[in-house]
Phi, psi and omega in degrees: 000140180234159182254120182246118179279141171225163185255143177247130171224129186048049175064022184224142171294136173244011184255112178290154179300126183295344183257005174077018184293145181230153188213148167250173185208103180298317185287334177281334183088018171275104183265330175265140176299129176245145183295127187280133176252135178310125177091005177260171184293330177297326181296326179304325183267000181296137178293350180261349183290121188251341181135181175281149181278170179286337179274152178296138176059046169225152184234139178268124188238139173240041177309136178244111181303148177086002173259188187298162177227011180230130176213165177264128186290308180218000000 
């Protein structure tokens, strides 16, 4: 498991996923995969997301190399 720090600007995350995860979202109308930003709503539905770190603005990630990099958020 790794800890990924991220930066917030204007209440949205500006840190792209270091593993290049992309997501679609049926409910949001995102039909083409977009790059997931760490700390965003799309990230919370990522299968490798394990929760927030104890420190502010960090995410716990359990990414497994060699697996998929696109998922459907909702």
